[in-house]
N, C-alpha and C positions, 0 to 999 in steps of 0.2 A: 760279215754277219755281226749284227749288233745284239748284245745281250741286255735285256731289261729286267729290273727287279720289281716285283709286284707284291704288294701286301693287301690284306682284305680292304675292301672299299670303305674309305673313311670320308671321302669328299662326296658332295652331291653328284648325282648322275648327270653327265653331259649328254643331252639328247641329240646334239649336233656336233659330234667330234670332228675336228678339222682334218684329221688324217686317218687312214685305215689303221695305222699302228696304234693311235690313241684309242680307237674303237676296240681293237683286239685286247689291248692292255686293260681297258675298263671292263671288258667282258670277263677276263681272267680274274680280276679283282672281285667281280660280282660272284663268280663261281665259288671262289674260296671263302667268301663271306656269307654264303647261303647255307643254311642247314637243310640237309636232304629231308624230304617229306613235307616241307613247308610251302612249296610252290604248287598251287592248284593247277591241275591239268598237266603237270610235269613233276610228279612226286620224286623222280630219280635225279632231279637237278640239284647240284650242290654237294656238300660233304656229309658223309654218314656220321651221325652223332653217337652211335651205339658203342663205340670202343673208347670213348673219352674217359670212362671210369676205370679202364684197364691200367696196369702199371705203366709208368711214363715211357720206358723204352718200347713197350708193346704198342702203346697208343701212338707214339711217334712213327713207328714203322708202318702201322696200318694206315695212319693219316697220310704219309708220303705216298703210299701205293694208291690210296683213294684219290688224292689230289691229282696225281698224274693221270689216272684213268678218267676223272671227271673233266679235266681240261682237254684231254685227247677226244673225248666224246662230244663235248659242247663247244669247243673252240679249236677246230682242226687246223686253223690257219697259223698256229704256233706250236712249238715243241718245248717241253720242259727240260731244262738243263740240270736244275737242282732244286731241292726243297730243304730249307732250314727253318728253325723256329726261334722267335724272340720270346723272351719271358722265361720264367722259371716254372716248369711243370709242377713242381712240388707245391707251388702257391696257386695252382689252378690256372695258369696262364700259358697257353701254347699258341702263339700267333704265328701263322705260317708266313714265310718269306720265300717267294717262288721266283726263280730266275728262268726266263724264257727267251727264246729267239723266234722271230717271225719268219715263217716260210717264205722264201722269195723265189 
């Protein structure tokens, strides 16, 4: 079982991924980079922005739960192993780093 680390989508979208794993990882990156309510016809896609002004420990806990649920709902071909954050929440930066494995 291989573990992959995914961060929010920073590269251009590849509309012809060469492998299923590349497609799944790109989908996960898109999920964690998308603000919920911003996608027409699928308002529940992405991560909920409502708790981002909560205290940092609360925002992180709610974000972890939300990320796991969103990935489970929208990309069932993988499972989340862990969620950590880059950046300093006190400076307004909480960039998720998600470790996933692909169901095989």
